[in-house]
Structures are given as structure tokens and as C-alpha cells.
C-alpha positions as CSV (number, residue, x, y, z in Angstrom):
1,M,22.2,11.0,11.5
2,D,23.7,7.7,12.6
3,A,23.5,4.4,10.7
4,A,20.4,3.1,12.5
5,E,18.5,6.4,12.0
6,F,19.4,6.3,8.3
7,A,18.2,2.7,8.1
8,A,14.9,3.7,9.7
9,E,14.5,6.5,7.2
10,F,15.3,4.2,4.3
11,A,12.8,1.7,5.5
12,A,10.1,4.3,5.9
13,A,10.8,5.5,2.3
14,Q,10.5,2.0,0.9
15,R,7.5,1.0,2.9
16,S,4.8,1.9,0.4
17,R,6.7,0.3,-2.4
18,A,7.3,-2.9,-0.4
19,L,3.7,-3.2,0.6
20,G,2.7,-2.6,-3.1
21,V,4.9,-5.6,-3.9
22,G,2.7,-7.5,-1.6
23,V,4.7,-8.3,1.5
24,D,2.8,-8.5,4.8
25,P,2.9,-5.1,6.5
26,H,3.4,-6.5,10.0
27,E,6.3,-8.7,8.8
28,Y,7.7,-5.6,7.2
29,Q,7.6,-3.6,10.4
30,R,9.1,-6.4,12.5
31,L,11.9,-6.9,10.0
32,T,12.8,-3.2,9.4
33,E,12.4,-1.7,12.9
34,G,15.6,-3.4,14.2
35,L,17.9,-2.6,11.3
36,G,21.3,-1.3,12.4
37,S,22.2,0.1,9.0
38,V,21.0,0.0,5.3
39,A,23.8,-2.6,4.8
40,D,21.6,-5.0,6.8
41,W,18.6,-4.6,4.5
42,E,19.5,-7.2,1.9
43,T,20.3,-9.9,4.5
44,A,17.2,-9.2,6.5
45,C,14.9,-9.4,3.5
46,A,16.6,-12.5,2.1
47,S,16.2,-14.1,5.6
48,A,12.4,-13.3,5.5
49,A,12.3,-14.9,2.0
50,Q,14.2,-18.0,3.3
51,G,11.6,-18.3,6.1
52,H,8.8,-18.6,3.5
53,L,10.8,-21.1,1.5
54,E,11.0,-23.3,4.7
55,R,7.3,-22.9,5.2
56,A,6.8,-24.0,1.6
57,K,8.7,-27.2,2.3
58,N,6.5,-28.1,5.3
59,A,3.2,-26.9,3.8
60,G,0.1,-29.1,4.1
61,S,-1.0,-28.6,0.5
62,S,0.4,-27.5,-2.8
63,R,-1.8,-24.4,-2.7
64,S,-0.2,-23.4,0.6
65,A,3.3,-24.2,-0.7
66,G,2.7,-22.0,-3.7
67,E,1.5,-19.1,-1.6
68,Y,4.6,-19.3,0.5
69,L,6.8,-19.4,-2.6
70,L,5.1,-16.3,-3.9
71,A,5.8,-14.6,-0.5
72,A,9.4,-15.6,-0.9
73,A,9.6,-14.2,-4.4
74,R,8.3,-10.9,-3.1
75,W,10.8,-10.7,-0.3
76,F,13.7,-11.6,-2.5
77,H,12.7,-8.8,-4.8
78,V,12.4,-6.4,-1.9
79,A,15.9,-7.4,-0.9
80,T,17.2,-5.9,-4.2
81,L,15.9,-2.4,-3.4
82,A,19.0,-1.4,-1.4
83,H,21.2,-2.4,-4.4
84,G,23.7,-4.3,-2.2
85,P,26.4,-6.7,-3.3
86,G,23.9,-9.6,-3.4
87,A,21.2,-7.9,-5.4
88,H,21.7,-9.9,-8.5
89,R,21.6,-13.1,-6.5
90,A,18.4,-12.0,-4.8
91,A,16.9,-11.2,-8.2
92,A,17.7,-14.7,-9.4
93,E,16.2,-16.2,-6.2
94,A,13.0,-14.2,-6.8
95,D,12.8,-15.5,-10.3
96,R,13.3,-19.0,-9.2
97,A,10.7,-18.8,-6.4
98,L,8.2,-17.3,-8.7
99,G,8.7,-20.1,-11.2
100,R,8.2,-22.7,-8.5
101,A,5.1,-20.9,-7.2
102,L,3.5,-20.7,-10.6
103,G,4.2,-24.4,-11.2
104,L,2.0,-25.2,-8.2
105,L,-0.6,-22.5,-8.4
106,E,-1.0,-22.1,-12.2
107,P,0.2,-25.2,-14.0
108,G,-0.8,-23.7,-17.3
109,A,1.6,-20.8,-16.9
110,R,4.4,-20.9,-19.5
111,R,7.9,-19.5,-19.3
112,V,8.9,-17.7,-22.5
113,T,12.5,-16.5,-23.0
114,G,14.0,-14.8,-26.1
115,E,16.6,-12.2,-27.1
116,G,16.6,-9.6,-24.3
117,F,13.6,-10.8,-22.4
118,T,12.2,-13.5,-20.1
119,G,8.9,-13.9,-18.4
120,W,5.7,-15.8,-17.7
121,L,2.6,-16.1,-19.8
122,R,-0.4,-16.5,-17.5
123,G,-4.1,-16.5,-17.7
124,P,-6.8,-18.3,-19.7
125,A,-5.6,-20.5,-22.5
126,D,-8.4,-19.3,-24.7
127,A,-8.0,-15.6,-23.7
128,P,-9.0,-13.3,-26.6
129,A,-6.1,-10.9,-25.9
130,T,-2.8,-10.5,-24.0
131,V,-1.3,-7.7,-22.0
132,I,2.5,-7.3,-21.7
133,V,3.5,-5.9,-18.3
134,V,6.8,-3.9,-18.4
135,P,8.8,-3.2,-15.3
136,G,11.0,-0.1,-14.6
137,L,14.4,1.0,-13.6
138,D,15.1,-1.2,-10.6
139,S,11.9,-3.3,-10.6
140,A,11.1,-6.7,-12.0
141,K,8.2,-9.0,-12.9
142,E,8.0,-10.0,-9.2
143,E,7.1,-6.5,-8.2
144,F,3.8,-6.3,-10.0
145,L,2.0,-9.5,-9.1
146,D,-1.1,-7.6,-8.2
147,V,-1.3,-6.2,-11.8
148,T,-0.6,-9.6,-13.3
149,S,-3.4,-11.2,-11.2
150,A,-6.0,-8.5,-11.9
151,L,-5.9,-9.0,-15.6
152,P,-6.4,-12.7,-15.9
153,A,-9.3,-12.3,-13.4
154,R,-10.9,-10.2,-16.2
155,G,-10.4,-12.9,-18.9
156,V,-7.1,-11.5,-20.3
157,A,-3.8,-13.3,-20.6
158,V,-0.8,-11.5,-19.3
159,F,2.9,-11.7,-20.0
160,A,5.0,-10.4,-17.0
161,M,8.5,-9.8,-18.2
162,D,12.0,-8.8,-17.4
163,G,13.8,-6.9,-20.2
164,P,17.5,-5.9,-20.6
165,G,19.0,-4.7,-17.3
166,Q,15.9,-5.8,-15.3
167,G,15.2,-8.5,-12.8
168,A,16.5,-11.9,-13.7
169,L,18.5,-10.3,-16.6
170,A,20.0,-7.4,-14.7
171,A,23.3,-9.3,-14.0
172,G,24.1,-9.9,-17.6
173,S,22.6,-7.0,-19.6
174,T,22.0,-3.2,-19.5
175,L,18.9,-1.1,-20.0
176,T,17.9,0.0,-23.5
177,A,15.7,3.0,-24.2
178,R,14.5,1.4,-27.4
179,Y,12.3,-1.0,-25.7
180,E,9.9,-1.3,-28.6
181,Q,12.4,-3.7,-30.1
182,V,12.3,-5.9,-27.0
183,V,8.5,-5.9,-26.8
184,G,8.3,-6.5,-30.5
185,R,10.3,-9.7,-30.0
186,V,8.0,-10.7,-27.1
187,A,4.9,-10.2,-29.3
188,D,6.5,-12.2,-32.1
189,A,7.4,-15.0,-29.7
190,L,3.9,-15.1,-28.4
191,G,2.4,-14.9,-31.9
192,L,0.4,-11.8,-31.1
193,D,-1.1,-9.6,-33.9
194,R,-2.6,-7.2,-31.3
195,F,-1.9,-6.8,-27.6
196,G,-2.1,-4.4,-24.7
197,V,0.9,-3.0,-22.8
198,V,1.2,-1.5,-19.4
199,G,4.4,0.0,-17.9
200,L,5.2,1.0,-14.4
201,S,7.7,3.7,-13.3
202,L,10.4,3.9,-16.0
203,G,8.4,1.1,-17.6
204,G,5.7,3.7,-18.3
205,Y,8.1,5.4,-20.7
206,F,8.9,2.0,-22.3
207,A,5.2,1.2,-22.6
208,A,4.3,4.6,-24.1
209,R,7.2,4.3,-26.6
210,V,6.0,0.8,-27.6
211,A,2.5,2.1,-28.1
212,A,3.8,4.9,-30.3
213,L,6.0,2.7,-32.5
214,D,4.2,-0.7,-32.7
215,A,0.9,-0.7,-34.6
216,R,-0.1,-4.0,-32.9
217,V,-0.8,-2.1,-29.6
218,A,-4.6,-2.0,-29.1
219,A,-4.6,-0.6,-25.5
220,A,-2.0,0.9,-23.2
221,A,-1.5,2.3,-19.7
222,T,1.3,3.9,-17.7
223,V,1.7,4.1,-13.9
224,S,4.1,6.7,-12.5
225,G,5.8,6.8,-15.9
226,P,8.2,9.7,-16.8
227,F,7.4,11.9,-19.7
228,R,11.0,13.2,-19.7
229,L,14.2,13.0,-17.7
230,D,16.7,15.7,-17.0
231,W,20.0,14.2,-15.9
232,A,21.3,17.4,-14.3
233,D,18.4,17.5,-11.9
234,L,18.0,13.9,-11.0
235,P,18.8,13.0,-7.4
236,D,22.1,11.2,-6.8
237,P,20.4,7.8,-5.8
238,V,18.5,7.8,-9.1
239,R,21.6,8.6,-11.1
240,D,23.5,5.9,-9.3
241,I,20.9,3.3,-10.2
242,L,20.9,4.5,-13.8
243,V,24.7,4.2,-13.9
244,R,24.6,0.7,-12.5
245,R,21.8,-0.5,-14.8
246,C,23.2,1.2,-18.0
247,G,26.7,0.0,-17.5
248,G,28.5,3.3,-16.8
249,A,28.1,7.1,-16.4
250,D,28.2,8.0,-20.1
251,A,25.7,5.3,-21.0
252,A,23.4,6.5,-18.2
253,R,23.5,10.1,-19.4
254,A,22.8,9.0,-23.0
255,F,19.9,6.8,-21.8
256,A,18.4,9.6,-19.8
257,A,18.6,11.9,-22.8
258,E,16.5,9.5,-24.8
259,V,13.7,9.4,-22.3
260,D,11.5,12.1,-23.8
261,L,8.1,11.5,-25.2
262,T,7.5,14.9,-26.8
263,A,7.7,13.6,-30.3
264,L,6.3,10.1,-29.6
265,A,3.2,11.0,-27.6
266,P,1.1,12.3,-30.6
267,R,1.8,9.0,-32.4
268,I,0.0,6.8,-29.8
269,A,-3.2,5.7,-31.6
270,A,-4.4,3.3,-29.0
271,P,-6.6,4.2,-26.0
272,L,-4.1,5.2,-23.2
273,L,-4.6,5.5,-19.5
274,V,-2.0,7.6,-17.7
275,V,-1.9,7.2,-13.9
276,D,0.1,9.6,-11.7
277,G,0.4,10.0,-7.9
278,G,0.0,13.6,-6.7
279,Q,2.7,13.0,-4.1
280,D,5.2,11.6,-6.6
281,V,7.7,14.4,-6.9
282,I,11.2,13.4,-8.1
283,P,13.5,16.2,-9.2
284,G,14.5,15.8,-12.9
285,V,11.4,13.7,-13.7
286,V,8.5,15.2,-15.6
287,N,5.4,13.1,-14.7
288,G,2.7,11.8,-17.1
289,E,0.4,14.8,-17.5
290,P,2.1,16.0,-20.7
291,L,1.8,12.5,-22.1
292,A,-1.9,12.4,-21.4
293,R,-2.3,15.9,-23.0
294,S,-0.4,15.0,-26.1
295,A,-1.7,11.5,-26.9
296,P,-4.8,11.6,-29.0
297,H,-6.9,9.1,-27.1
298,A,-5.6,9.4,-23.5
299,T,-7.3,9.6,-20.2
300,Y,-5.5,11.1,-17.2
301,L,-6.0,9.8,-13.7
302,N,-4.1,11.7,-11.0
303,V,-4.6,10.3,-7.5
304,P,-3.8,13.3,-5.1
305,H,-2.5,11.2,-2.2
306,G,-0.7,8.6,-4.4
307,D,3.1,8.3,-4.1
308,H,5.5,6.8,-6.7
309,L,3.9,3.6,-8.0
310,L,0.9,4.4,-5.9
311,G,1.5,1.6,-3.5
312,N,-0.4,3.6,-0.9
313,A,-3.5,3.9,-3.2
314,R,-4.1,0.6,-5.0
315,P,-7.9,0.8,-4.9
316,D,-7.9,4.2,-6.5
317,W,-6.3,3.0,-9.8
318,L,-5.6,-0.7,-10.2
319,P,-9.3,-1.8,-10.9
320,H,-9.6,1.1,-13.3
321,L,-6.4,0.2,-15.1
322,A,-7.4,-3.5,-15.4
323,D,-10.8,-2.6,-16.7
324,H,-9.3,-0.1,-19.2
325,L,-7.0,-2.7,-20.7
326,A,-9.4,-5.7,-20.6
327,G,-12.3,-3.6,-21.9
328,H,-10.6,-1.9,-24.8
329,L,-9.0,-5.2,-25.8
330,A,-12.4,-6.8,-25.9
331,G,-13.8,-3.9,-27.9
332,E,-16.1,-2.7,-25.1
333,S,-17.0,0.8,-24.1
334,V,-14.9,1.7,-21.0
335,Q,-16.1,4.2,-18.5
336,S,-13.5,6.7,-17.2
337,P,-12.8,6.5,-13.5
338,A,-14.2,9.3,-11.3
339,G,-11.8,12.3,-11.3
340,A,-10.1,11.3,-14.5
341,R,-10.0,13.6,-17.5
342,A,-9.7,12.9,-21.2
């Protein structure tokens, strides 16, 4: 396979994830179909982001400028997915573009930063509850803008965050498996005595761990979250990312060994929605079904055609997830989605 063929294969593998981030599918096709190698990915995506920044400068309204800035934030994040030499710079640019966008589109949004975290508090000022959105291994707050929009639309405030080794903090910190300490500091900074938490990909493990260990969690959800990792069976690309995000091979192995919810799942007292994609098969990763089976108040939703992060199946799970979190935080009865099982 030559470099161009490998680039085409990489682009095809990333397509669902990139579209889930929210980039335009036609722009994605135009950008990726001419790549000469994966080494060109970062430059091409950053160039698309710069195009949206230029459009923002010349926009006819603050609303249009904000929307272009959101598109730039999305593309800068997609630029990081090849883990090239400029990935940290692209993550910083995504963070900056998101902040500028929210300044125009949601003037009430508030940046909150503390030890091991940074993010944006969004939604109604008088919201009765807040959901903390946790990213995964190589994701960031910019990847899940659809989740952080669906929740305020249901009257819930949302804190979209980067933690250690993630997004805007990836350049100067490393992942921690003990994420309950990080979210605990977030909740303290926001003054929350109860909250919801949702985690996506590796963030699903983090969210489940928080739900098991922090009594303030009143509702929880995971999307494509691992129940357990087996270092020996993980694909080389996943191991490489873990090594990079954990700060070395030994630290990565130790981190992977901690990712196991066997003992923690029975301790999750809050209502929990576990979402898996039936096409999400990664060697060395045990998906969420055992978590749903072991947690006392869990509902399991498996979308048969869903891939990792279910970017190809948003309507099959995102409205249900938002309803689950908002409904339980409001103390309402929440109907399980069709095909789910308790």
C-alpha cells in the first residue's frame, strides 16, 4: 500500500468520527480525497480551520462569525487526530476558536479553570442542575459540541471540560485513571452538591468511575466507554496514543491496568445509561455491557450499526442520552429507549 492509499484508508476510518465532531461532510470529502499521505492530514485540516477563521473576520453578523469560529474549532480538533508534530498547537487553536465562538454566540458562557481541568460552563443561568461532559483518550471538549448543545436545550447547564492529558491540557500534563479527583475539583469549583456526568470513549470509564466514587452524582451516562483494557491485546495505534498521553510506556501500561470497572460498577447508585455501538470492536477493549449488567440502576442501549462513538448513528442515542440525564436530574420518570434493556 503506497502513501496515498494509506491516507485514503485513514480518512475513511476517521470519517464517522470527524462527522460526529460536526464538520461538513462535503468539505471533509473535498479535503481528504486528495491527501498524498497521512503526514498531510494535519496541515489540510488546519488549513480548513483557517478558512473558517477568515470567513469569521468577514462575516456580516456576530452570529455568522460565531458559527464560522465553531467550524474552525471543529477542524482544528480534527487536525489533532493524526497525532502529528503540530497536534498540541492545533488543540490550542481549537480551544481559542471555541472561546471566541462562545463569546459571540453565548455571552453568558463562563470559562472555569482549576487544578487539572479547564472548560466552559454553558446553559441557563438558573438551570436546576449541571452535567459534566468528560472526553476520552485523544478527544477534547471541542469534539462533543452536539452533546453540549443537546443538554442546555433541555434546560440543563453543562460543563464541557478538558482534563489531564486532554485537549488544551495535553501539552503540559498526562492522563490520570483517578479521574474522580479531577471531576471532584470541577464540582467544587462550580459549587455543585449534585450533578450529572457523561463520558465518551475512554471518558466513559472516567465517568463511570466518578459515578461510583462521588456521592454527588445523580445521573450518569457512558458512550463507547471501556469496561476493561488488556494492554497485551490493544492495537499498536491505541498503545502508541496511550504512551504519548501517559508520558511513557511504563506509565501507559500502568494506566491500562487501572481501567477495570469490575469492582466499581456495583457501587454506582445513580441511574446509568450505557451506550454501545454494535460495530465498535477494538481488540483489548471490553465494551460497556458488563458495566450495564453490574451497575444496580443501569439501562443498556446497543445500537447494532453504531461504530466507536456512534458518529454514524446520532439519532439512535443522543436524544435518549440527553433525556436520560436531564430527566433524572429533574426528578422525572424517564422512559427507556426502544431496544434498550435494564
